[in-house]
C-alpha positions, -999 to +999 in steps of 0.1 A: -391+503-730-396+508-770-435+505-763-456+536-754-469+537-722-506+525-715-515+560-698-521+593-711-500+627-708-500+639-671-468+652-665-440+676-674-404+678-663-378+707-674-343+696-690-323+725-690-283+725-709-256+734-688-221+740-705-233+710-726-249+683-704-285+676-694-300+684-666-331+668-656-357+689-630-388+676-615-404+708-603-430+692-583-401+673-561-397+703-531-371+683-513-346+661-538-321+687-554-318+702-586-309+672-607-323+644-588-356+633-607-374+607-586-374+571-599-412+577-615-394+597-637-362+575-643-359+555-677-390+569-693-391+580-727-404+614-732-403+642-756-385+671-753-403+702-765-371+720-786-368+730-822-342+706-825-360+674-811-368+648-837-377+620-816-382+605-782-355+600-761-350+587-719-345+600-692-313+596-668-319+559-650-298+559-620-272+530-608-277+516-575-242+530-563-263+563-571-286+554-546-273+549-514-275+547-481-250+551-459-245+544-422-214+555-395-223+532-365-192+544-343-191+517-313-173+532-283-160+504-258-158+502-226-146+480-196-171+463-173-197+493-184-219+492-214-213+504-248-222+536-267-228+539-302-234+568-323-250+568-358-248+591-389-273+582-411-270+600-448-293+590-481-291+599-518-300+598-552-338+587-549-339+584-510-322+622-511-358+633-497-370+604-470-353+612-443-354+649-447-394+650-453-396+624-424-381+650-394-395+679-414-431+664-411-430+645-380-432+662-345-405+662-323-420+640-294-431+615-321-396+613-333-379+607-301-407+577-295-396+562-328-357+566-328-364+555-293-378+519-306-353+519-333-325+522-310-342+493-287-344+468-311-315+475-329-285+480-307-306+467-276-298+500-258-316+536-251-320+567-270-299+599-254-305+622-277-306+624-314-296+658-337-302+666-373-294+686-405-316+719-417-338+697-441-349+730-459-312+736-470-312+713-499-278+723-511-263+703-485-271+661-477-289+658-454-276+638-416-296+626-388-272+614-359-284+595-331-266+589-295-274+558-277-261+545-244-269+513-224-259+492-255-263+455-251-245+443-288-217+444-271-201+427-237-172+418-220-158+394-198-119+387-183-104+382-214-118+406-236-145+422-255-177+403-279-195+428-302-222+412-322-227+430-359-254+422-386-245+420-420-284+415-426-287+451-416-278+460-452-307+439-462-332+463-448-341+480-481-350+450-500-385+447-522-410+422-501-409+399-531-371+391-519-381+389-479-414+381-473-416+348-452-453+336-462-469+309-479-483+331-509-454+355-516-431+322-516-456+304-536-459+333-565-417+338-567-422+296-570-445+302-601-433+334-615-421+331-656-415+369-664-390+390-653-387+410-623-373+453-625-359+467-595-382+497-587-356+513-564-320+497-569-301+508-544-263+505-524-268+504-491-237+503-466-232+506-427-195+510-413-195+500-382-164+516-361-156+494-331-136+520-308-114+500-288-103+506-248-064+508-237-048+474-239-074+455-263-063+442-300-087+437-331-085+404-340-068+396-375-090+386-401-097+388-440-092+426-451-120+420-477-147+391-486-172+398-515-203+374-513-229+367-540-263+371-528-278+358-557-276+383-579-270+411-558-232+412-540-223+420-506-189+434-499-172+430-466-142+450-457-123+454-425-097+475-412-079+479-381-059+511-369-046+519-328-072+514-311-103+510-339-114+488-359-138+492-388-159+462-405-181+478-433-210+462-450-218+472-485-254+456-503-251+463-542-287+450-555-269+444-591-283+446-621-318+463-623-338+432-646-337+399-633-351+367-647-371+347-632-350+316-620-326+352-605-354+363-586-356+324-572-318+325-567-318+358-548-343+353-525-335+316-511-299+338-513-313+368-484-330+339-467-295+318-459-280+356-450-307+362-427-303+324-415-266+327-403-276+356-382-249+382-365-212+381-370-195+374-335-164+395-332-142+389-305-116+417-293-088+404-270-073+421-240-034+419-247-024+406-216-050+381-214-031+364-248+004+371-237-005+352-206-025+326-227+007+322-252+025+316-219+042+347-224+038+353-180+066+384-179+049+403-210+017+394-192+025+410-160+043+440-173+011+448-199-013+441-167+013+467-149+006+494-177-031+490-172-032+495-138-010+529-141-037+539-165-063+531-142-049+534-105-085+538-089-101+507-112-100+471-094-101+450-123-067+452-139-051+452-100-072+417-101-057+403-134-023+413-127-027+394-090-039+365-111-014+366-134 
């Protein structure tokens, strides 16, 4: 950072001072909000053209948490029927213009086809529809909402529901140096001796909200886990409320500069996380749990309550008969 760059001068940006605070603006970025610099402008040595200038200064450099990708995935769980999902996506910081530009510049039919493929891969379901906020309104964070049905990432059996969640989804924006599995990439990382600097430090947060049907109880799991993924950090939080369970995966890419050894350790940890696969969440039918515990009277009372809620459905009648 203390040395001059190799290229010639080719770009100018604006530094405004408002209420004593610097506000940096790149006027060539038509879809970034005012004050958000693209990654290529961050942490750069610049000359401010002003009477008080006596030396070079540096442009602001965002922390990973400033460059946030956040997805809220609400799974609407149902008995004897496939689940539905609503996904709300929002991006901030250096990502602010990505979804906005894609929606603005992509024909609706092409966008629908792309999102249909995404839903089939991510949820093993079918896209119902998608909506979004105004891509031209830079004063409001851009959001994209997907609705899907026939979702097979959730299954049911006589004793409960099972959902498969993937913490590795939070690794989606990692650079090839950490995720490529070919021999050339592995050899390059193994032989590396110089530091690695993140080009896009970020945080990726996925909120999985499970809406439970009546009679089901969320499992009692640890409220918080923090796991080192090499130099990165994966934080898992869980919360229960009546009728819902929320499991959040948040990846923070950590220090901007990694030694070659840290890069190798991070790459190995990413591979290990991928090898572990999904998290299986079992959501028990409370009546079945009571029955398994030998509390037959309480189980029968709970089955009767469910029969009263769904008198025209045969499932709980059958469960009551077997109990």
